[in-house]
VOPAGU-2260 file (C-alpha; in pm, 1 decimal, decimal comma):
REM VOPAGU-2260
SITE   aa  ch    i         X         Y         Z
SITE  MET   A    0    1972,8     732,9   -1924,5
SITE  ASN   A    1    1681,4     524,7   -2023,8
SITE  LYS   A    2    1609,4     408,2   -1676,7
SITE  GLN   A    3    1230,7     435,4   -1581,8
SITE  PHE   A    4    1173,3     526,8   -1224,0
SITE  LYS   A    5     959,6     290,5   -1053,9
SITE  PRO   A    6     824,3     395,3    -724,0
SITE  LYS   A    7     818,1     166,3    -417,7
SITE  ILE   A    8     473,5     206,0    -247,4
SITE  LEU   A    9     380,0     100,3      96,8
SITE  SER   A   10      -4,4      70,6     156,1
SITE  PHE   A   11    -182,2      23,5     479,5
SITE  LEU   A   12    -517,5    -104,5     363,9
SITE  CYS   A   13    -831,8    -133,9     607,2
SITE  ASN   A   14    -950,3    -482,9     626,9
SITE  TRP   A   15   -1306,1    -392,3     551,1
SITE  CYS   A   16   -1270,1    -155,7     293,5
SITE  ALA   A   17    -966,8    -130,3      77,7
SITE  TYR   A   18    -823,1    -461,4     166,0
SITE  ALA   A   19   -1154,2    -635,4      48,0
SITE  ALA   A   20   -1131,6    -430,7    -279,5
SITE  ALA   A   21    -776,5    -530,1    -350,0
SITE  ASP   A   22    -860,0    -888,0    -274,6
SITE  SER   A   23   -1139,3    -860,8    -488,5
SITE  ALA   A   24    -961,5    -720,9    -777,5
SITE  GLY   A   25    -713,9   -1011,9    -707,7
SITE  VAL   A   26    -987,4   -1270,2    -770,4
SITE  SER   A   27   -1102,2   -1095,5   -1082,0
SITE  ARG   A   28    -746,0   -1128,0   -1200,8
SITE  LEU   A   29    -690,5    -756,4   -1253,6
SITE  GLN   A   30    -348,1    -656,9   -1180,6
SITE  TYR   A   31    -196,1    -373,3    -987,2
SITE  PRO   A   32     153,2    -252,4    -967,9
SITE  PRO   A   33     429,0    -503,2    -840,4
SITE  VAL   A   34     578,5    -198,5    -684,0
SITE  THR   A   35     327,7    -188,4    -423,9
SITE  ARG   A   36     372,9    -344,1     -57,3
SITE  VAL   A   37      29,2    -413,5     126,2
SITE  ILE   A   38       0,3    -421,2     507,2
SITE  ARG   A   39    -352,4    -525,7     616,0
SITE  THR   A   40    -477,2    -338,4     937,9
SITE  MET   A   41    -799,6    -371,3    1091,3
SITE  CYS   A   42    -898,1      -6,9    1050,4
SITE  SER   A   43    -714,4     282,3     864,7
SITE  ALA   A   44    -760,2     504,5    1148,2
SITE  ARG   A   45    -556,4     314,5    1365,9
SITE  VAL   A   46    -250,7     359,4    1149,0
SITE  ASP   A   47      -1,2     526,1    1389,5
SITE  PRO   A   48     154,6     814,3    1200,5
SITE  ILE   A   49     515,6     698,0    1321,2
SITE  TYR   A   50     453,8     398,9    1071,4
SITE  ILE   A   51     406,0     630,6     798,0
SITE  VAL   A   52     738,5     794,1     867,9
SITE  LYS   A   53     923,9     476,7     922,0
SITE  GLY   A   54     805,2     355,8     593,1
SITE  LEU   A   55     958,8     657,6     403,0
SITE  GLN   A   56    1274,4     617,8     637,2
SITE  SER   A   57    1298,4     242,5     521,9
SITE  GLY   A   58    1322,8     345,3     149,4
SITE  PHE   A   59     965,1     361,2      22,6
SITE  ASP   A   60     895,2     658,1    -208,9
SITE  SER   A   61     535,8     683,6     -87,7
SITE  VAL   A   62     286,3     563,0     169,1
SITE  PHE   A   63     -80,2     518,8     101,6
SITE  VAL   A   64    -341,4     470,6     370,4
SITE  GLY   A   65    -668,5     329,4     220,5
SITE  GLY   A   66    -988,2     299,0     413,2
């Protein structure tokens, strides 16, 4: 088996902190893994835990909340 594991990551990013950093990285032409799906939130504290559970139930291997 030569199949390499590529995790699917769901990311909830705070609009003022983590999303701004990810956007800045994109403007600087830095790359981050294409297996990451980003959802912008107004504040990381407002991410309801049920969204984390639903992300895992939907097939994501990991859920990241950045603030």
